[in-house]
Short mmCIF file of the C-alpha atoms (twelve columns), coordinates in Angstrom:
data_MODEL
# 
_entry.id   MODEL 
# 
loop_
_atom_site.group_PDB 
_atom_site.id 
_atom_site.type_symbol 
_atom_site.label_atom_id 
_atom_site.label_alt_id 
_atom_site.label_comp_id 
_atom_site.label_asym_id 
_atom_site.label_seq_id 
_atom_site.Cartn_x 
_atom_site.Cartn_y 
_atom_site.Cartn_z 
_atom_site.pdbx_PDB_model_num 
ATOM 1   C CA . MET A 1   178.057 105.707 56.416  1 
ATOM 2   C CA . LYS A 2   177.156 102.603 54.470  1 
ATOM 3   C CA . LEU A 3   175.930 99.235  55.812  1 
ATOM 4   C CA . THR A 4   173.802 96.238  54.976  1 
ATOM 5   C CA . ILE A 5   171.594 94.610  57.600  1 
ATOM 6   C CA . ASP A 6   168.975 91.869  57.900  1 
ATOM 7   C CA . LYS A 7   165.453 93.313  57.420  1 
ATOM 8   C CA . THR A 8   163.868 91.757  60.528  1 
ATOM 9   C CA . THR A 9   166.824 92.751  62.696  1 
ATOM 10  C CA . PHE A 10  166.634 96.266  61.423  1 
ATOM 11  C CA . SER A 11  162.876 96.627  61.709  1 
ATOM 12  C CA . ASP A 12  162.856 95.274  65.305  1 
ATOM 13  C CA . ALA A 13  165.718 97.565  66.319  1 
ATOM 14  C CA . VAL A 14  164.074 100.700 64.888  1 
ATOM 15  C CA . ALA A 15  160.737 99.803  66.424  1 
ATOM 16  C CA . PHE A 16  162.332 99.443  69.855  1 
ATOM 17  C CA . VAL A 17  163.940 102.832 69.992  1 
ATOM 18  C CA . ALA A 18  161.108 104.595 68.143  1 
ATOM 19  C CA . ARG A 19  158.708 103.861 70.997  1 
ATOM 20  C CA . THR A 20  160.634 106.394 73.002  1 
ATOM 21  C CA . ILE A 21  159.932 109.212 70.561  1 
ATOM 22  C CA . PRO A 22  157.219 111.547 71.979  1 
ATOM 23  C CA . GLY A 23  154.159 112.421 69.853  1 
ATOM 24  C CA . ARG A 24  154.954 116.128 70.244  1 
ATOM 25  C CA . PRO A 25  158.691 116.515 70.873  1 
ATOM 26  C CA . ALA A 26  159.758 119.431 72.970  1 
ATOM 27  C CA . ASN A 27  162.637 119.859 70.538  1 
ATOM 28  C CA . PRO A 28  162.307 118.838 66.858  1 
ATOM 29  C CA . ILE A 29  165.598 116.917 67.044  1 
ATOM 30  C CA . LEU A 30  164.012 114.510 69.567  1 
ATOM 31  C CA . ALA A 31  161.889 113.173 66.733  1 
ATOM 32  C CA . GLY A 32  165.018 111.581 65.328  1 
ATOM 33  C CA . VAL A 33  166.742 108.243 65.732  1 
ATOM 34  C CA . VAL A 34  170.529 108.271 65.938  1 
ATOM 35  C CA . LEU A 35  172.260 105.696 63.709  1 
ATOM 36  C CA . HIS A 36  175.888 104.841 64.442  1 
ATOM 37  C CA . ALA A 37  177.691 102.233 62.250  1 
ATOM 38  C CA . ALA A 38  181.029 100.957 63.462  1 
ATOM 39  C CA . ASP A 39  182.976 97.713  64.089  1 
ATOM 40  C CA . GLY A 40  180.453 95.495  62.362  1 
ATOM 41  C CA . ARG A 41  177.484 96.807  64.399  1 
ATOM 42  C CA . LEU A 42  174.741 99.333  64.088  1 
ATOM 43  C CA . ALA A 43  173.723 101.239 67.219  1 
ATOM 44  C CA . LEU A 44  170.347 102.973 67.321  1 
ATOM 45  C CA . SER A 45  169.277 105.471 69.971  1 
ATOM 46  C CA . ALA A 46  166.348 107.752 70.838  1 
ATOM 47  C CA . PHE A 47  165.784 110.179 73.735  1 
ATOM 48  C CA . ASP A 48  162.994 112.439 74.975  1 
ATOM 49  C CA . TYR A 49  164.882 114.176 77.871  1 
ATOM 50  C CA . GLU A 50  163.271 111.754 80.344  1 
ATOM 51  C CA . THR A 51  163.595 108.298 78.750  1 
ATOM 52  C CA . SER A 52  166.141 106.876 76.370  1 
ATOM 53  C CA . ALA A 53  166.348 103.674 74.354  1 
ATOM 54  C CA . THR A 54  169.422 102.159 72.780  1 
ATOM 55  C CA . THR A 55  170.042 98.937  70.963  1 
ATOM 56  C CA . THR A 56  173.024 97.510  69.095  1 
ATOM 57  C CA . VAL A 57  172.714 94.884  66.327  1 
ATOM 58  C CA . THR A 58  175.046 93.087  63.917  1 
ATOM 59  C CA . ALA A 59  175.473 94.701  60.461  1 
ATOM 60  C CA . ASP A 60  177.874 94.496  57.511  1 
ATOM 61  C CA . VAL A 61  179.471 97.869  57.816  1 
ATOM 62  C CA . ALA A 62  181.244 99.089  54.672  1 
ATOM 63  C CA . THR A 63  181.743 102.716 55.809  1 
ATOM 64  C CA . GLU A 64  181.519 103.791 59.439  1 
ATOM 65  C CA . GLY A 65  179.516 106.890 60.324  1 
ATOM 66  C CA . ARG A 66  176.587 108.503 62.113  1 
ATOM 67  C CA . ALA A 67  173.313 110.036 61.048  1 
ATOM 68  C CA . ILE A 68  169.981 111.114 62.480  1 
ATOM 69  C CA . VAL A 69  166.745 110.475 60.678  1 
ATOM 70  C CA . SER A 70  163.042 110.837 61.545  1 
ATOM 71  C CA . GLY A 71  162.402 107.900 63.849  1 
ATOM 72  C CA . ARG A 72  158.717 107.399 63.236  1 
ATOM 73  C CA . LEU A 73  159.146 107.550 59.462  1 
ATOM 74  C CA . LEU A 74  162.049 105.165 59.562  1 
ATOM 75  C CA . ALA A 75  160.085 102.766 61.706  1 
ATOM 76  C CA . GLU A 76  157.192 102.766 59.239  1 
ATOM 77  C CA . ILE A 77  159.551 102.225 56.337  1 
ATOM 78  C CA . ALA A 78  161.432 99.429  58.016  1 
ATOM 79  C CA . LYS A 79  158.205 97.614  58.926  1 
ATOM 80  C CA . SER A 80  156.955 97.809  55.328  1 
ATOM 81  C CA . LEU A 81  160.092 96.552  53.591  1 
ATOM 82  C CA . PRO A 82  160.207 93.165  51.883  1 
ATOM 83  C CA . ASN A 83  162.121 90.358  53.627  1 
ATOM 84  C CA . LYS A 84  165.401 91.142  51.936  1 
ATOM 85  C CA . PRO A 85  168.693 92.644  53.083  1 
ATOM 86  C CA . VAL A 86  168.487 96.409  53.784  1 
ATOM 87  C CA . THR A 87  171.207 98.874  52.734  1 
ATOM 88  C CA . LEU A 88  171.610 102.235 54.380  1 
ATOM 89  C CA . GLU A 89  173.941 104.835 52.813  1 
ATOM 90  C CA . THR A 90  174.425 108.501 53.622  1 
ATOM 91  C CA . ASP A 91  175.066 111.070 50.857  1 
ATOM 92  C CA . GLY A 92  175.643 114.523 52.287  1 
ATOM 93  C CA . ALA A 93  172.435 115.588 54.068  1 
ATOM 94  C CA . LEU A 94  170.518 112.561 52.689  1 
ATOM 95  C CA . ILE A 95  170.326 108.888 53.634  1 
ATOM 96  C CA . HIS A 96  169.287 106.236 51.103  1 
ATOM 97  C CA . VAL A 97  167.400 103.135 52.263  1 
ATOM 98  C CA . ARG A 98  167.340 100.255 49.716  1 
ATOM 99  C CA . CYS A 99  165.719 96.877  50.064  1 
ATOM 100 C CA . GLY A 100 165.189 94.763  46.950  1 
ATOM 101 C CA . SER A 101 163.587 97.071  44.403  1 
ATOM 102 C CA . SER A 102 162.294 99.492  47.099  1 
ATOM 103 C CA . LYS A 103 164.242 102.767 47.462  1 
ATOM 104 C CA . PHE A 104 163.780 105.654 49.887  1 
ATOM 105 C CA . ARG A 105 165.613 108.911 50.115  1 
ATOM 106 C CA . LEU A 106 165.293 110.670 53.435  1 
ATOM 107 C CA . LEU A 107 166.587 113.916 54.887  1 
ATOM 108 C CA . THR A 108 168.907 113.663 57.831  1 
ATOM 109 C CA . MET A 109 168.915 115.900 60.900  1 
ATOM 110 C CA . PRO A 110 171.792 117.904 62.451  1 
ATOM 111 C CA . LEU A 111 173.959 115.572 64.518  1 
ATOM 112 C CA . ASP A 112 175.314 118.334 66.754  1 
ATOM 113 C CA . GLU A 113 171.745 119.250 67.930  1 
ATOM 114 C CA . PHE A 114 170.995 115.864 69.520  1 
ATOM 115 C CA . PRO A 115 171.484 115.896 73.323  1 
ATOM 116 C CA . ALA A 116 173.879 113.549 75.032  1 
ATOM 117 C CA . LEU A 117 172.298 110.363 76.170  1 
ATOM 118 C CA . PRO A 118 172.156 109.654 79.938  1 
ATOM 119 C CA . THR A 119 174.317 106.870 81.314  1 
ATOM 120 C CA . ALA A 120 173.634 104.509 84.203  1 
ATOM 121 C CA . ALA A 121 176.752 102.399 84.682  1 
ATOM 122 C CA . ASN A 122 176.559 101.402 88.321  1 
ATOM 123 C CA . ASP A 123 175.177 97.909  88.615  1 
ATOM 124 C CA . LEU A 124 172.433 97.321  91.191  1 
ATOM 125 C CA . GLY A 125 171.328 93.750  90.447  1 
ATOM 126 C CA . THR A 126 169.653 91.341  88.057  1 
ATOM 127 C CA . ILE A 127 166.096 90.089  87.658  1 
ATOM 128 C CA . THR A 128 164.453 87.574  85.359  1 
ATOM 129 C CA . GLY A 129 162.864 89.279  82.345  1 
ATOM 130 C CA . HIS A 130 159.588 87.305  82.326  1 
ATOM 131 C CA . ALA A 131 159.075 87.735  86.058  1 
ATOM 132 C CA . PHE A 132 159.879 91.464  85.769  1 
ATOM 133 C CA . GLU A 133 157.340 91.960  82.976  1 
ATOM 134 C CA . HIS A 134 154.657 90.101  84.889  1 
ATOM 135 C CA . ALA A 135 155.304 91.990  88.067  1 
ATOM 136 C CA . VAL A 136 155.163 95.367  86.370  1 
ATOM 137 C CA . ALA A 137 151.931 94.492  84.650  1 
ATOM 138 C CA . GLN A 138 150.359 93.366  87.913  1 
ATOM 139 C CA . VAL A 139 151.012 96.711  89.653  1 
ATOM 140 C CA . ALA A 140 150.524 98.969  86.630  1 
ATOM 141 C CA . VAL A 141 146.711 98.457  86.811  1 
ATOM 142 C CA . ALA A 142 146.648 100.594 89.977  1 
ATOM 143 C CA . VAL A 143 148.686 103.513 88.583  1 
ATOM 144 C CA . SER A 144 146.876 106.850 88.555  1 
ATOM 145 C CA . ARG A 145 146.083 108.428 85.165  1 
ATOM 146 C CA . ASP A 146 145.709 111.855 86.839  1 
ATOM 147 C CA . GLU A 147 148.665 113.944 85.598  1 
ATOM 148 C CA . THR A 148 147.934 116.538 88.368  1 
ATOM 149 C CA . LEU A 149 149.240 113.937 90.796  1 
ATOM 150 C CA . PRO A 150 152.632 113.100 89.265  1 
ATOM 151 C CA . LEU A 151 153.764 110.956 92.243  1 
ATOM 152 C CA . LEU A 152 150.867 108.556 91.676  1 
ATOM 153 C CA . THR A 153 151.579 108.200 87.955  1 
ATOM 154 C CA . GLY A 154 154.760 106.316 88.871  1 
ATOM 155 C CA . ILE A 155 155.571 102.867 90.204  1 
ATOM 156 C CA . MET A 156 157.476 102.849 93.409  1 
ATOM 157 C CA . VAL A 157 160.338 100.273 93.372  1 
ATOM 158 C CA . GLU A 158 161.696 99.448  96.783  1 
ATOM 159 C CA . ALA A 159 165.061 97.544  96.689  1 
ATOM 160 C CA . THR A 160 166.269 95.435  99.566  1 
ATOM 161 C CA . PRO A 161 168.807 92.564  99.558  1 
ATOM 162 C CA . GLY A 162 167.274 89.690  97.661  1 
ATOM 163 C CA . CYS A 163 163.891 91.382  97.026  1 
ATOM 164 C CA . LEU A 164 162.389 94.056  94.805  1 
ATOM 165 C CA . THR A 165 159.003 95.385  95.777  1 
ATOM 166 C CA . LEU A 166 156.848 97.229  93.207  1 
ATOM 167 C CA . MET A 167 153.950 99.412  94.405  1 
ATOM 168 C CA . ALA A 168 151.331 101.562 92.713  1 
ATOM 169 C CA . THR A 169 148.122 103.330 93.822  1 
ATOM 170 C CA . ASP A 170 145.577 105.752 92.455  1 
ATOM 171 C CA . ARG A 171 144.004 106.312 95.898  1 
ATOM 172 C CA . TYR A 172 141.123 103.904 95.110  1 
ATOM 173 C CA . ARG A 173 143.249 100.801 94.787  1 
ATOM 174 C CA . LEU A 174 146.721 99.627  95.693  1 
ATOM 175 C CA . ALA A 175 148.848 96.915  94.169  1 
ATOM 176 C CA . VAL A 176 152.072 95.516  95.656  1 
ATOM 177 C CA . ARG A 177 154.260 92.846  94.131  1 
ATOM 178 C CA . GLU A 178 157.454 91.334  95.511  1 
ATOM 179 C CA . LEU A 179 159.942 89.471  93.316  1 
ATOM 180 C CA . PRO A 180 163.391 88.039  93.958  1 
ATOM 181 C CA . TRP A 181 166.582 89.481  92.585  1 
ATOM 182 C CA . ASP A 182 170.295 89.242  93.354  1 
ATOM 183 C CA . GLY A 183 170.787 92.877  94.341  1 
ATOM 184 C CA . THR A 184 172.068 93.920  97.789  1 
ATOM 185 C CA . VAL A 185 171.284 97.595  97.713  1 
ATOM 186 C CA . GLU A 186 168.650 99.244  99.955  1 
ATOM 187 C CA . ASP A 187 166.969 102.182 98.214  1 
ATOM 188 C CA . THR A 188 163.727 103.404 96.590  1 
ATOM 189 C CA . TYR A 189 163.146 104.488 93.052  1 
ATOM 190 C CA . LEU A 190 159.920 106.206 91.777  1 
ATOM 191 C CA . ILE A 191 159.720 105.380 88.056  1 
ATOM 192 C CA . ARG A 192 157.270 106.592 85.433  1 
ATOM 193 C CA . ALA A 193 154.800 103.737 84.878  1 
ATOM 194 C CA . LYS A 194 154.912 104.069 81.052  1 
ATOM 195 C CA . ALA A 195 158.747 103.921 81.000  1 
ATOM 196 C CA . LEU A 196 158.852 100.926 83.287  1 
ATOM 197 C CA . THR A 197 156.120 99.126  81.435  1 
ATOM 198 C CA . GLU A 198 157.825 99.592  78.038  1 
ATOM 199 C CA . ALA A 199 161.171 98.488  79.399  1 
ATOM 200 C CA . SER A 200 159.712 95.345  80.978  1 
ATOM 201 C CA . LYS A 201 157.962 94.413  77.716  1 
ATOM 202 C CA . GLN A 202 160.896 94.938  75.409  1 
ATOM 203 C CA . LEU A 203 163.784 93.331  77.371  1 
ATOM 204 C CA . GLN A 204 164.415 89.580  77.266  1 
ATOM 205 C CA . GLY A 205 166.255 87.087  79.492  1 
ATOM 206 C CA . ASP A 206 168.114 88.470  82.505  1 
ATOM 207 C CA . VAL A 207 167.551 92.211  83.002  1 
ATOM 208 C CA . HIS A 208 170.385 94.174  84.611  1 
ATOM 209 C CA . VAL A 209 169.281 97.163  86.718  1 
ATOM 210 C CA . THR A 210 171.740 100.057 86.858  1 
ATOM 211 C CA . THR A 211 171.933 103.652 88.090  1 
ATOM 212 C CA . ASN A 212 174.082 106.725 87.665  1 
ATOM 213 C CA . GLY A 213 173.446 107.676 91.281  1 
ATOM 214 C CA . HIS A 214 171.890 110.988 90.228  1 
ATOM 215 C CA . GLY A 215 168.245 110.255 89.454  1 
ATOM 216 C CA . VAL A 216 168.596 107.974 86.414  1 
ATOM 217 C CA . LEU A 217 167.811 104.269 86.452  1 
ATOM 218 C CA . GLY A 218 168.749 101.888 83.581  1 
ATOM 219 C CA . PHE A 219 167.444 98.484  82.406  1 
ATOM 220 C CA . SER A 220 169.480 96.295  80.033  1 
ATOM 221 C CA . ASP A 221 169.381 92.790  78.633  1 
ATOM 222 C CA . GLY A 222 172.828 93.100  77.014  1 
ATOM 223 C CA . THR A 223 171.428 94.120  73.570  1 
ATOM 224 C CA . ARG A 224 168.722 96.588  74.477  1 
ATOM 225 C CA . THR A 225 169.019 99.359  77.066  1 
ATOM 226 C CA . SER A 226 166.419 101.739 78.526  1 
ATOM 227 C CA . THR A 227 167.077 104.602 80.922  1 
ATOM 228 C CA . THR A 228 164.576 106.802 82.683  1 
ATOM 229 C CA . GLN A 229 164.707 109.921 84.832  1 
ATOM 230 C CA . LEU A 230 163.205 109.162 88.254  1 
ATOM 231 C CA . ILE A 231 160.200 111.117 89.571  1 
ATOM 232 C CA . ASP A 232 161.325 113.408 92.381  1 
ATOM 233 C CA . GLY A 233 159.159 113.329 95.530  1 
ATOM 234 C CA . ASP A 234 158.071 111.410 98.584  1 
ATOM 235 C CA . TYR A 235 155.753 108.461 97.776  1 
ATOM 236 C CA . PRO A 236 153.007 107.934 100.365 1 
ATOM 237 C CA . PRO A 237 153.580 105.140 102.919 1 
ATOM 238 C CA . VAL A 238 151.078 102.754 101.318 1 
ATOM 239 C CA . ARG A 239 152.291 99.493  102.822 1 
ATOM 240 C CA . ARG A 240 150.633 100.326 106.166 1 
ATOM 241 C CA . LEU A 241 147.186 100.277 104.454 1 
ATOM 242 C CA . PHE A 242 147.245 96.443  104.301 1 
ATOM 243 C CA . PRO A 243 145.440 94.988  107.371 1 
ATOM 244 C CA . ASP A 244 147.358 92.842  109.860 1 
ATOM 245 C CA . ALA A 245 144.303 90.672  110.311 1 
ATOM 246 C CA . VAL A 246 140.787 90.350  108.734 1 
ATOM 247 C CA . ALA A 247 137.392 89.558  110.224 1 
ATOM 248 C CA . VAL A 248 135.920 87.822  107.172 1 
ATOM 249 C CA . THR A 249 137.524 85.810  104.377 1 
ATOM 250 C CA . ALA A 250 135.934 84.510  101.226 1 
ATOM 251 C CA . LEU A 251 137.630 82.188  98.725  1 
ATOM 252 C CA . VAL A 252 136.216 82.266  95.191  1 
ATOM 253 C CA . ASN A 253 137.292 80.955  91.860  1 
ATOM 254 C CA . VAL A 254 138.811 83.843  89.847  1 
ATOM 255 C CA . ALA A 255 137.639 82.802  86.395  1 
ATOM 256 C CA . ASP A 256 134.041 82.225  87.534  1 
ATOM 257 C CA . LEU A 257 133.954 85.541  89.453  1 
ATOM 258 C CA . ALA A 258 135.471 87.534  86.629  1 
ATOM 259 C CA . ALA A 259 132.962 86.113  84.156  1 
ATOM 260 C CA . ALA A 260 130.073 86.830  86.483  1 
ATOM 261 C CA . VAL A 261 131.209 90.391  87.066  1 
ATOM 262 C CA . LYS A 262 131.475 90.958  83.312  1 
ATOM 263 C CA . ARG A 263 127.898 89.665  82.711  1 
ATOM 264 C CA . VAL A 264 126.247 91.339  85.644  1 
ATOM 265 C CA . SER A 265 127.905 94.733  84.956  1 
ATOM 266 C CA . LEU A 266 126.166 94.861  81.566  1 
ATOM 267 C CA . VAL A 267 123.187 96.393  83.388  1 
ATOM 268 C CA . ALA A 268 125.325 98.788  85.394  1 
ATOM 269 C CA . ASP A 269 125.475 102.309 83.880  1 
ATOM 270 C CA . ARG A 270 128.669 104.258 84.250  1 
ATOM 271 C CA . GLY A 271 129.376 104.927 87.908  1 
ATOM 272 C CA . ILE A 272 127.001 102.145 89.120  1 
ATOM 273 C CA . PRO A 273 128.810 99.609  91.341  1 
ATOM 274 C CA . VAL A 274 128.642 95.859  91.342  1 
ATOM 275 C CA . ARG A 275 127.663 94.368  94.693  1 
ATOM 276 C CA . LEU A 276 129.163 91.228  96.159  1 
ATOM 277 C CA . VAL A 277 127.022 89.606  98.838  1 
ATOM 278 C CA . PHE A 278 128.927 86.967  100.848 1 
ATOM 279 C CA . GLU A 279 126.957 84.366  102.681 1 
ATOM 280 C CA . ASP A 280 127.746 80.888  103.997 1 
ATOM 281 C CA . GLY A 281 128.918 78.901  100.978 1 
ATOM 282 C CA . THR A 282 128.050 81.452  98.293  1 
ATOM 283 C CA . VAL A 283 128.839 84.866  96.871  1 
ATOM 284 C CA . SER A 284 126.102 86.637  94.878  1 
ATOM 285 C CA . VAL A 285 127.192 89.176  92.227  1 
ATOM 286 C CA . MET A 286 124.547 91.866  91.720  1 
ATOM 287 C CA . ALA A 287 123.974 95.079  89.848  1 
ATOM 288 C CA . GLY A 288 121.049 97.490  89.507  1 
ATOM 289 C CA . GLN A 289 118.052 97.893  91.801  1 
ATOM 290 C CA . GLY A 290 114.533 99.180  92.037  1 
ATOM 291 C CA . GLU A 291 112.849 99.812  88.683  1 
ATOM 292 C CA . ASP A 292 116.175 99.880  86.832  1 
ATOM 293 C CA . ALA A 293 117.594 96.891  84.995  1 
ATOM 294 C CA . THR A 294 119.018 94.326  87.366  1 
ATOM 295 C CA . ALA A 295 121.205 91.251  87.209  1 
ATOM 296 C CA . SER A 296 122.524 88.710  89.671  1 
ATOM 297 C CA . GLU A 297 124.506 85.521  89.678  1 
ATOM 298 C CA . ALA A 298 125.439 83.168  92.541  1 
ATOM 299 C CA . LEU A 299 128.768 81.421  92.834  1 
ATOM 300 C CA . ASP A 300 130.247 78.891  95.282  1 
ATOM 301 C CA . ALA A 301 132.505 80.460  97.867  1 
ATOM 302 C CA . THR A 302 134.182 79.400  101.115 1 
ATOM 303 C CA . VAL A 303 133.310 82.113  103.590 1 
ATOM 304 C CA . THR A 304 134.733 82.348  107.144 1 
ATOM 305 C CA . GLY A 305 134.016 84.786  109.940 1 
ATOM 306 C CA . ALA A 306 130.875 86.407  111.280 1 
ATOM 307 C CA . PRO A 307 128.766 88.434  108.824 1 
ATOM 308 C CA . LEU A 308 129.430 92.175  108.870 1 
ATOM 309 C CA . SER A 309 125.956 93.290  107.630 1 
ATOM 310 C CA . GLY A 310 123.281 91.358  109.472 1 
ATOM 311 C CA . ALA A 311 122.920 87.936  107.823 1 
ATOM 312 C CA . ASN A 312 125.644 88.585  105.230 1 
ATOM 313 C CA . THR A 313 128.629 90.706  104.250 1 
ATOM 314 C CA . THR A 314 127.855 93.086  101.376 1 
ATOM 315 C CA . LEU A 315 130.454 95.055  99.432  1 
ATOM 316 C CA . ALA A 316 130.107 97.344  96.420  1 
ATOM 317 C CA . PHE A 317 132.957 97.897  93.917  1 
ATOM 318 C CA . ASN A 318 133.745 99.783  90.690  1 
ATOM 319 C CA . PRO A 319 133.214 96.886  88.261  1 
ATOM 320 C CA . GLN A 320 136.246 97.877  86.143  1 
ATOM 321 C CA . PHE A 321 138.560 98.041  89.119  1 
ATOM 322 C CA . LEU A 322 137.329 94.650  90.368  1 
ATOM 323 C CA . ALA A 323 137.759 93.079  86.932  1 
ATOM 324 C CA . GLU A 324 141.248 94.478  86.596  1 
ATOM 325 C CA . ALA A 325 142.244 93.249  90.030  1 
ATOM 326 C CA . LEU A 326 141.034 89.747  89.299  1 
ATOM 327 C CA . HIS A 327 142.854 89.687  85.997  1 
ATOM 328 C CA . ALA A 328 146.085 90.943  87.633  1 
ATOM 329 C CA . LEU A 329 146.015 88.145  90.201  1 
ATOM 330 C CA . ASP A 330 146.564 85.480  87.549  1 
ATOM 331 C CA . THR A 331 145.681 82.662  89.968  1 
ATOM 332 C CA . GLN A 332 143.044 79.965  90.285  1 
ATOM 333 C CA . ASP A 333 141.245 81.420  93.329  1 
ATOM 334 C CA . VAL A 334 141.073 84.757  95.122  1 
ATOM 335 C CA . GLN A 335 140.754 85.339  98.850  1 
ATOM 336 C CA . PHE A 336 138.883 88.471  99.898  1 
ATOM 337 C CA . GLY A 337 140.011 89.782  103.301 1 
ATOM 338 C CA . ILE A 338 137.301 92.010  104.785 1 
ATOM 339 C CA . ASN A 339 137.152 94.067  107.975 1 
ATOM 340 C CA . HIS A 340 134.353 96.543  107.248 1 
ATOM 341 C CA . PRO A 341 132.047 97.224  104.252 1 
ATOM 342 C CA . ALA A 342 133.558 100.747 103.908 1 
ATOM 343 C CA . LYS A 343 137.215 99.893  104.470 1 
ATOM 344 C CA . PRO A 344 139.707 98.699  101.840 1 
ATOM 345 C CA . VAL A 345 139.403 95.050  101.011 1 
ATOM 346 C CA . GLN A 346 142.441 92.837  100.494 1 
ATOM 347 C CA . LEU A 347 142.615 90.481  97.516  1 
ATOM 348 C CA . VAL A 348 145.198 87.698  97.552  1 
ATOM 349 C CA . GLY A 349 145.534 84.847  95.066  1 
ATOM 350 C CA . SER A 350 145.467 81.191  95.979  1 
ATOM 351 C CA . ASN A 351 146.696 78.157  93.994  1 
ATOM 352 C CA . ALA A 352 145.051 74.769  93.487  1 
ATOM 353 C CA . ASP A 353 146.499 73.467  96.774  1 
ATOM 354 C CA . GLY A 354 144.872 76.332  98.722  1 
ATOM 355 C CA . GLU A 355 148.152 78.127  99.364  1 
ATOM 356 C CA . LEU A 356 147.917 81.905  99.557  1 
ATOM 357 C CA . LEU A 357 150.261 83.576  97.100  1 
ATOM 358 C CA . THR A 358 151.098 86.678  99.082  1 
ATOM 359 C CA . ALA A 359 153.896 87.920  96.777  1 
ATOM 360 C CA . TYR A 360 151.110 89.913  95.071  1 
ATOM 361 C CA . ARG A 361 148.455 91.756  97.078  1 
ATOM 362 C CA . HIS A 362 145.779 94.120  95.936  1 
ATOM 363 C CA . LEU A 363 143.620 96.512  97.911  1 
ATOM 364 C CA . LEU A 364 140.279 97.828  96.637  1 
ATOM 365 C CA . VAL A 365 138.305 100.597 98.307  1 
ATOM 366 C CA . PRO A 366 134.594 99.760  98.334  1 
ATOM 367 C CA . ILE A 367 131.959 102.143 97.080  1 
ATOM 368 C CA . ARG A 368 129.395 103.343 99.597  1 
ATOM 369 C CA . PHE A 369 126.044 101.821 98.563  1 
ATOM 370 C CA . GLN A 370 122.521 102.540 99.731  1 
ATOM 371 C CA . GLY A 371 119.865 99.921  99.050  1 
# 
């Protein structure tokens, strides 16, 4: 194999597939990146038994061939090369990488030991890349980090004609995002959050969603393709947790509230909640009590409904969860929908015209607070 390729093109391609390589591969061969030069193009692939990444880029191919080389090492080398054409050439069990006066000689890995890559050729539909990335980021904040609950470490994707719904929960919060697509299938897919997040970040333009019909889902923008093995299991019926109606609503500016939560939570030790006290025309953000350090800040708010706690409606939240929910909304205002101080609270964004943007909804479970 011998080829010459643009440095930036090569570096970006290697970086894309190398992200799939696990830190501790179950099989040493999975630390490698497959290089396949043919027909004026270079294809690069990586696989970890659950997720694969493949990209094909233009190259000046003098001699066709295939080789496997350490992916992380190749990515570091490619990133460090000067901005000049890169030449790759195999010589027996070695591969030479040359760029300007820089020269590297690397050992290759056995081609016959690399597992076959999964395929997902059945087209399901197409979504817009930017909208896809934004939607995944919005729900990913609610994904569980507890590996003992594998179902909750995934993002549930529910496909219906014209609409994809993404859902994630860690039992303390729930995020649901709907986005349009041109698919007509009706099905559900539980996808590892890390795999879906990486795919959404790395793919550009229109993203084609595909499947093999046997537990593998694929995402491709025509140049880059990612596949992932679906998580097997029954996801909890989380949609029913959203209330049909709420007793109290409070509309607050997102940026002002996020800044206040950040300031006030400075006095809140780990595990100490931030309290929101909703009264007519205001919301007070508070933390700490008694002889401990305390902080408070009052903001304008439009509050409707009868108070749930005497003269006001008081809620307590994990400050990190509240901050992440506000950031995920990505709107001017947020409407809190409240039924009880101990029941999940619905957060929905609102635009400058006061229109509720219900395509994204977030539930937060309040913390019981005495004081």
